[in-house]
MARNUGU-545849 format. One record per residue: residue in three letters; x, y, z of N, C-alpha, C, CB in turn; residue number from 1; chain. Coordinates in Angstrom, 3 decimals, padded with zeros to 6 digits, always signed. Atoms other than C-alpha are relative to their C-alpha. Glycine has a CB too. Layout:
# residues N
+------+----------+----------+----------+----------+----------+----------+----------+----------+----------+----------+----------+----------+-----+------+
! code !       nx !       ny !       nz !      cax !      cay !      caz !       cx !       cy !       cz !      cbx !      cby !      cbz ! pos ! unit !
+------+----------+----------+----------+----------+----------+----------+----------+----------+----------+----------+----------+----------+-----+------+
!  ALA !        X !        Y !        Z !        X !        Y !        Z !        X !        Y !        Z !        X !        Y !        Z ! NUM !    A !
...
+------+----------+----------+----------+----------+----------+----------+----------+----------+----------+----------+----------+----------+-----+------+
# end
This chain:
# residues 76
+------+----------+----------+----------+----------+----------+----------+----------+----------+----------+----------+----------+----------+-----+------+
! code !       nx !       ny !       nz !      cax !      cay !      caz !       cx !       cy !       cz !      cbx !      cby !      cbz ! pos ! unit !
+------+----------+----------+----------+----------+----------+----------+----------+----------+----------+----------+----------+----------+-----+------+
!  UNK ! -001.235 ! -000.654 ! +000.412 ! -076.446 ! +110.257 ! +122.947 ! +001.245 ! -000.194 ! -001.295 ! +000.568 ! -000.156 ! +001.082 !   1 !    A !
!  UNK ! -000.726 ! -000.019 ! +001.224 ! -073.889 ! +110.696 ! +120.230 ! +001.218 ! -000.717 ! +000.435 ! +000.261 ! +001.451 ! -000.613 !   2 !    A !
!  UNK ! -001.637 ! +000.172 ! -000.401 ! -070.267 ! +109.178 ! +120.165 ! +000.610 ! +001.160 ! -000.744 ! +000.796 ! -001.579 ! -000.539 !   3 !    A !
!  UNK ! -000.966 ! -001.220 ! +000.837 ! -067.784 ! +111.951 ! +119.570 ! +001.463 ! -000.515 ! +000.160 ! -000.104 ! +001.776 ! +000.769 !   4 !    A !
!  UNK ! -001.243 ! +000.099 ! -000.239 ! -064.085 ! +111.998 ! +119.351 ! +000.247 ! +000.699 ! +001.081 ! +000.733 ! +000.314 ! -000.970 !   5 !    A !
!  UNK ! -000.545 ! -000.734 ! -001.275 ! -062.365 ! +112.409 ! +122.581 ! -000.867 ! -000.223 ! +001.281 ! +000.065 ! +001.589 ! -000.269 !   6 !    A !
!  UNK ! +001.100 ! +000.182 ! -001.109 ! -065.236 ! +111.047 ! +124.843 ! +000.778 ! -001.836 ! +000.368 ! -002.192 ! +000.151 ! -000.828 !   7 !    A !
!  UNK ! -001.176 ! +000.806 ! -000.516 ! -063.655 ! +108.438 ! +127.471 ! -001.188 ! -000.598 ! +000.810 ! +001.510 ! +000.777 ! +000.824 !   8 !    A !
!  UNK ! +001.160 ! +001.047 ! -000.891 ! -066.061 ! +105.111 ! +128.466 ! +000.519 ! -000.660 ! +000.964 ! -000.694 ! -001.160 ! -000.777 !   9 !    A !
!  UNK ! -000.464 ! +000.725 ! -001.193 ! -065.451 ! +103.226 ! +131.812 ! -000.946 ! -001.458 ! +000.008 ! -000.235 ! +001.038 ! +001.468 !  10 !    A !
!  UNK ! +001.009 ! +001.498 ! +000.109 ! -066.594 ! +099.743 ! +131.171 ! +001.070 ! -001.033 ! +000.886 ! -000.313 ! -000.745 ! -002.084 !  11 !    A !
!  UNK ! -000.858 ! +000.717 ! -001.324 ! -065.095 ! +097.814 ! +134.469 ! +000.869 ! +000.624 ! +000.469 ! +000.694 ! -001.181 ! -000.176 !  12 !    A !
!  UNK ! -001.418 ! -000.969 ! -000.586 ! -061.902 ! +098.585 ! +135.507 ! +000.849 ! +000.524 ! -001.020 ! +001.102 ! -000.865 ! +000.931 !  13 !    A !
!  UNK ! -001.093 ! -000.732 ! +000.805 ! -060.678 ! +099.816 ! +131.916 ! -000.729 ! +000.996 ! -000.731 ! +000.860 ! -000.932 ! -001.007 !  14 !    A !
!  UNK ! +000.700 ! -001.027 ! +001.063 ! -061.449 ! +102.887 ! +129.889 ! +000.397 ! +000.078 ! -001.155 ! +000.032 ! +001.258 ! +000.290 !  15 !    A !
!  UNK ! -000.349 ! +000.659 ! +001.484 ! -061.871 ! +103.032 ! +126.415 ! -000.157 ! +001.735 ! -000.576 ! -001.439 ! -001.565 ! -000.823 !  16 !    A !
!  UNK ! +000.033 ! -001.545 ! +000.279 ! -061.060 ! +106.764 ! +125.068 ! -000.350 ! -000.009 ! -001.705 ! +001.706 ! +000.858 ! +000.448 !  17 !    A !
!  UNK ! -000.027 ! -000.164 ! +001.256 ! -062.153 ! +107.258 ! +121.371 ! +001.002 ! +000.955 ! -000.704 ! -001.158 ! +000.298 ! -000.251 !  18 !    A !
!  UNK ! -001.452 ! -000.671 ! +000.669 ! -058.939 ! +108.501 ! +119.544 ! -000.812 ! +000.713 ! -001.427 ! +001.545 ! -001.527 ! -000.529 !  19 !    A !
!  UNK ! +000.514 ! -000.652 ! +001.377 ! -060.414 ! +108.765 ! +115.992 ! -001.603 ! -000.415 ! -000.458 ! +001.082 ! -000.555 ! -001.269 !  20 !    A !
!  UNK ! +001.389 ! +000.627 ! +000.249 ! -064.517 ! +108.934 ! +115.157 ! -000.131 ! +000.184 ! -001.575 ! -001.321 ! +000.800 ! +000.906 !  21 !    A !
!  UNK ! +000.396 ! -000.088 ! +001.308 ! -065.340 ! +107.850 ! +111.412 ! -001.659 ! -000.377 ! -000.149 ! +000.966 ! -000.975 ! -000.834 !  22 !    A !
!  UNK ! +001.697 ! +000.476 ! +000.123 ! -068.796 ! +107.203 ! +109.752 ! -000.056 ! -001.316 ! +000.366 ! -000.738 ! +000.075 ! -001.556 !  23 !    A !
!  UNK ! +000.776 ! +001.526 ! -000.524 ! -068.636 ! +103.256 ! +110.107 ! +001.377 ! -000.404 ! +000.918 ! -000.492 ! -001.484 ! -001.606 !  24 !    A !
!  UNK ! -000.701 ! +000.747 ! -000.808 ! -065.460 ! +102.708 ! +112.159 ! +000.685 ! +000.756 ! +001.516 ! +001.045 ! -000.536 ! -000.968 !  25 !    A !
!  UNK ! -000.025 ! -000.544 ! -001.094 ! -064.075 ! +103.773 ! +115.402 ! +001.586 ! -000.548 ! +000.427 ! -001.327 ! -000.399 ! +000.902 !  26 !    A !
!  UNK ! -001.378 ! +000.267 ! -000.749 ! -060.427 ! +103.949 ! +116.930 ! +000.408 ! +000.437 ! +001.245 ! +000.947 ! +000.434 ! -000.661 !  27 !    A !
!  UNK ! +000.220 ! -000.421 ! -001.354 ! -060.250 ! +103.749 ! +120.437 ! +001.325 ! -000.645 ! +000.618 ! -001.502 ! -000.537 ! +000.678 !  28 !    A !
!  UNK ! -000.847 ! +000.708 ! -000.985 ! -057.230 ! +103.493 ! +123.111 ! -000.844 ! -000.939 ! +001.275 ! +000.924 ! +001.219 ! +000.682 !  29 !    A !
!  UNK ! +000.517 ! +000.750 ! -001.063 ! -058.068 ! +100.889 ! +125.866 ! +001.038 ! +000.058 ! +001.144 ! -000.319 ! -001.445 ! -000.450 !  30 !    A !
!  UNK ! -000.878 ! -000.238 ! -000.989 ! -056.299 ! +101.975 ! +129.123 ! -000.367 ! -000.539 ! +001.070 ! +000.238 ! +001.187 ! +000.208 !  31 !    A !
!  UNK ! +000.569 ! +000.816 ! -000.657 ! -056.257 ! +099.959 ! +131.814 ! +000.296 ! +000.650 ! +001.449 ! +000.455 ! -001.409 ! -000.336 !  32 !    A !
!  UNK ! -000.194 ! -000.788 ! -000.770 ! -054.606 ! +102.332 ! +134.107 ! -000.157 ! +001.583 ! +000.162 ! +000.832 ! -000.318 ! +000.099 !  33 !    A !
!  UNK ! +000.569 ! -001.467 ! +000.269 ! -056.256 ! +106.151 ! +134.327 ! +001.209 ! +000.996 ! +000.224 ! -001.323 ! +000.411 ! +001.091 !  34 !    A !
!  UNK ! -000.784 ! -000.687 ! -000.707 ! -053.584 ! +107.780 ! +136.154 ! +001.566 ! +000.045 ! -001.313 ! +000.142 ! -000.880 ! +001.718 !  35 !    A !
!  UNK ! -000.878 ! -000.150 ! +001.119 ! -050.654 ! +106.859 ! +133.355 ! -000.433 ! +000.335 ! -001.365 ! +000.633 ! -001.078 ! -000.106 !  36 !    A !
!  UNK ! +000.605 ! -000.444 ! +000.770 ! -053.101 ! +106.869 ! +130.847 ! +000.956 ! -000.968 ! -000.960 ! -000.177 ! +001.544 ! -000.013 !  37 !    A !
!  UNK ! -000.751 ! +000.944 ! +000.628 ! -051.077 ! +104.040 ! +128.916 ! -000.937 ! -000.849 ! -000.447 ! +000.999 ! -000.616 ! +000.772 !  38 !    A !
!  UNK ! +000.587 ! +001.078 ! +000.660 ! -052.804 ! +101.714 ! +126.221 ! -000.142 ! -000.438 ! -001.162 ! -000.818 ! -000.034 ! +000.193 !  39 !    A !
!  UNK ! -000.001 ! +000.725 ! +001.440 ! -053.431 ! +099.861 ! +123.496 ! -000.854 ! +000.989 ! -001.151 ! -000.853 ! -001.665 ! +000.165 !  40 !    A !
!  UNK ! +001.117 ! -000.495 ! +000.720 ! -055.050 ! +101.566 ! +120.196 ! -000.760 ! -001.184 ! -000.742 ! +000.488 ! +001.086 ! -000.998 !  41 !    A !
!  UNK ! +000.551 ! +001.089 ! +000.811 ! -057.354 ! +099.079 ! +118.286 ! -001.262 ! +000.664 ! -000.891 ! -000.510 ! -001.288 ! +001.035 !  42 !    A !
!  UNK ! +001.080 ! -000.535 ! +000.680 ! -059.901 ! +099.971 ! +115.444 ! -001.028 ! -001.146 ! +000.139 ! +000.354 ! +000.427 ! -001.503 !  43 !    A !
!  UNK ! +001.320 ! +001.210 ! +000.140 ! -063.179 ! +098.345 ! +115.221 ! -001.259 ! +000.859 ! -000.633 ! -000.585 ! -000.768 ! +001.812 !  44 !    A !
!  UNK ! +000.996 ! -000.671 ! +000.325 ! -066.485 ! +099.031 ! +113.616 ! -000.899 ! +000.803 ! +001.022 ! -000.632 ! -000.816 ! -000.623 !  45 !    A !
!  UNK ! +000.705 ! -000.466 ! -000.999 ! -068.927 ! +101.288 ! +114.838 ! -001.286 ! -000.844 ! +000.833 ! -000.423 ! +001.129 ! -000.578 !  46 !    A !
!  UNK ! +000.997 ! +000.738 ! -000.592 ! -071.477 ! +098.651 ! +115.872 ! +000.857 ! -000.896 ! +000.861 ! -000.968 ! -000.730 ! -001.019 !  47 !    A !
!  UNK ! -000.877 ! +000.649 ! -000.958 ! -068.551 ! +096.603 ! +117.579 ! +000.474 ! +000.764 ! +001.333 ! +001.174 ! -000.366 ! -000.746 !  48 !    A !
!  UNK ! -000.435 ! -000.712 ! -001.168 ! -067.727 ! +099.652 ! +119.933 ! -001.491 ! -000.013 ! +000.564 ! +000.810 ! +001.569 ! -000.256 !  49 !    A !
!  UNK ! +000.954 ! +000.063 ! -000.674 ! -071.037 ! +100.133 ! +120.683 ! -000.502 ! -000.974 ! +001.276 ! -000.607 ! -000.020 ! -000.829 !  50 !    A !
!  UNK ! +000.207 ! +001.577 ! -000.926 ! -071.256 ! +096.348 ! +121.733 ! +000.730 ! +000.309 ! +001.212 ! +000.770 ! -001.603 ! -000.763 !  51 !    A !
!  UNK ! -001.233 ! -000.314 ! -001.216 ! -068.148 ! +097.266 ! +124.183 ! -000.346 ! +000.965 ! +000.901 ! +001.407 ! +000.548 ! -000.553 !  52 !    A !
!  UNK ! +000.073 ! -000.765 ! -001.068 ! -069.374 ! +099.883 ! +126.039 ! -001.557 ! -000.224 ! +000.407 ! +000.481 ! +001.507 ! -000.316 !  53 !    A !
!  UNK ! +001.010 ! -000.399 ! -000.511 ! -072.828 ! +099.086 ! +126.218 ! -000.326 ! -000.253 ! +001.581 ! -000.840 ! -000.470 ! -000.789 !  54 !    A !
!  UNK ! +000.446 ! +000.111 ! -001.956 ! -072.537 ! +097.791 ! +130.134 ! +000.892 ! +000.817 ! +000.492 ! +000.228 ! -001.650 ! +001.000 !  55 !    A !
!  UNK ! -000.977 ! -000.681 ! -000.663 ! -070.142 ! +100.698 ! +130.559 ! -000.898 ! +001.416 ! +000.149 ! +001.528 ! +000.054 ! -000.867 !  56 !    A !
!  UNK ! +000.786 ! -001.591 ! +000.104 ! -070.938 ! +104.730 ! +131.244 ! +000.855 ! +001.098 ! -000.500 ! -000.511 ! +000.591 ! +001.507 !  57 !    A !
!  UNK ! -000.812 ! -001.370 ! +000.924 ! -069.672 ! +107.926 ! +129.697 ! +000.760 ! +000.658 ! +001.628 ! -001.603 ! +001.601 ! -001.109 !  58 !    A !
!  UNK ! -000.553 ! -000.528 ! -000.907 ! -066.909 ! +109.078 ! +132.129 ! +000.352 ! +001.480 ! -000.271 ! +000.989 ! -000.774 ! +000.292 !  59 !    A !
!  UNK ! -000.081 ! -001.536 ! +000.339 ! -066.925 ! +112.832 ! +132.601 ! +000.981 ! +000.751 ! +000.748 ! -001.303 ! +000.696 ! +000.246 !  60 !    A !
!  UNK ! -000.852 ! -000.728 ! -000.863 ! -064.319 ! +113.696 ! +134.985 ! +000.810 ! -000.970 ! +001.004 ! -000.867 ! +001.030 ! +000.772 !  61 !    A !
!  UNK ! -000.412 ! +000.386 ! -001.514 ! -061.739 ! +112.875 ! +137.990 ! -000.701 ! -000.293 ! +000.872 ! +000.551 ! +000.766 ! +000.618 !  62 !    A !
!  UNK ! +001.329 ! +000.064 ! -001.301 ! -065.009 ! +113.259 ! +140.308 ! -000.725 ! -000.938 ! -000.123 ! -001.078 ! +001.117 ! +000.106 !  63 !    A !
!  UNK ! +000.635 ! +001.145 ! -000.494 ! -065.769 ! +110.060 ! +139.446 ! -002.035 ! -000.170 ! -001.057 ! -000.014 ! +000.418 ! +002.148 !  64 !    A !
!  UNK ! +000.949 ! -000.044 ! -000.043 ! -068.664 ! +111.255 ! +137.504 ! -000.638 ! -000.591 ! -001.510 ! -000.170 ! +001.196 ! +000.497 !  65 !    A !
!  UNK ! +000.588 ! +000.923 ! +001.229 ! -070.795 ! +108.907 ! +135.344 ! -001.116 ! +000.334 ! -000.483 ! -000.230 ! -001.339 ! +000.279 !  66 !    A !
!  UNK ! +001.794 ! -000.112 ! +000.148 ! -073.807 ! +109.045 ! +133.213 ! -000.259 ! -001.497 ! -000.650 ! -000.708 ! +001.530 ! -001.314 !  67 !    A !
!  UNK ! -000.027 ! +001.365 ! +000.856 ! -075.723 ! +105.941 ! +131.703 ! +000.112 ! -000.197 ! -001.408 ! -001.067 ! -000.636 ! +000.189 !  68 !    A !
!  UNK ! +000.043 ! -000.014 ! +001.321 ! -075.377 ! +104.918 ! +128.254 ! -001.009 ! -000.544 ! -000.643 ! +000.947 ! -000.460 ! -000.424 !  69 !    A !
!  UNK ! +001.568 ! +000.733 ! -000.265 ! -078.501 ! +104.822 ! +126.959 ! -000.037 ! +000.821 ! -001.879 ! -001.546 ! +000.861 ! +001.932 !  70 !    A !
!  UNK ! -000.157 ! -000.012 ! +001.063 ! -078.705 ! +105.014 ! +122.888 ! +001.011 ! +000.845 ! -000.612 ! -000.976 ! +000.120 ! -000.342 !  71 !    A !
!  UNK ! -001.155 ! -000.267 ! +000.066 ! -075.082 ! +105.243 ! +121.830 ! -000.079 ! +000.167 ! -001.723 ! +000.960 ! -001.101 ! +000.769 !  72 !    A !
!  UNK ! +000.527 ! -000.091 ! +001.459 ! -076.179 ! +104.702 ! +118.034 ! -000.154 ! +001.243 ! -000.389 ! -001.253 ! -000.632 ! -000.245 !  73 !    A !
!  UNK ! +000.192 ! -001.220 ! +000.951 ! -076.855 ! +108.077 ! +117.196 ! -001.542 ! +000.493 ! -000.217 ! +000.606 ! -000.404 ! -001.464 !  74 !    A !
!  UNK ! +001.312 ! -000.076 ! +000.240 ! -080.407 ! +107.646 ! +117.005 ! -000.951 ! +000.334 ! +000.925 ! -000.318 ! -000.976 ! -000.422 !  75 !    A !
!  UNK ! +000.715 ! -001.253 ! -000.596 ! -082.738 ! +110.593 ! +118.034 ! -001.597 ! -000.404 ! +000.086 ! +000.254 ! +001.448 ! -001.043 !  76 !    A !
+------+----------+----------+----------+----------+----------+----------+----------+----------+----------+----------+----------+----------+-----+------+
# end
């Protein structure tokens, strides 16, 4: 699985939405309440972001559809 701008990852009770995807860094919004979608924007390296989402799942929509996070480094 590749990281893409706009993806939402659910990690525990929080959501992490990729705001800006760059080659070496990622800006993401840390959202604690999905209904209000308010949160803080953070900038980290891609490696740090992958460590953050490792225990999480890709959030696909309102129906709580999630998939396993496998190989998010982009290696195929």
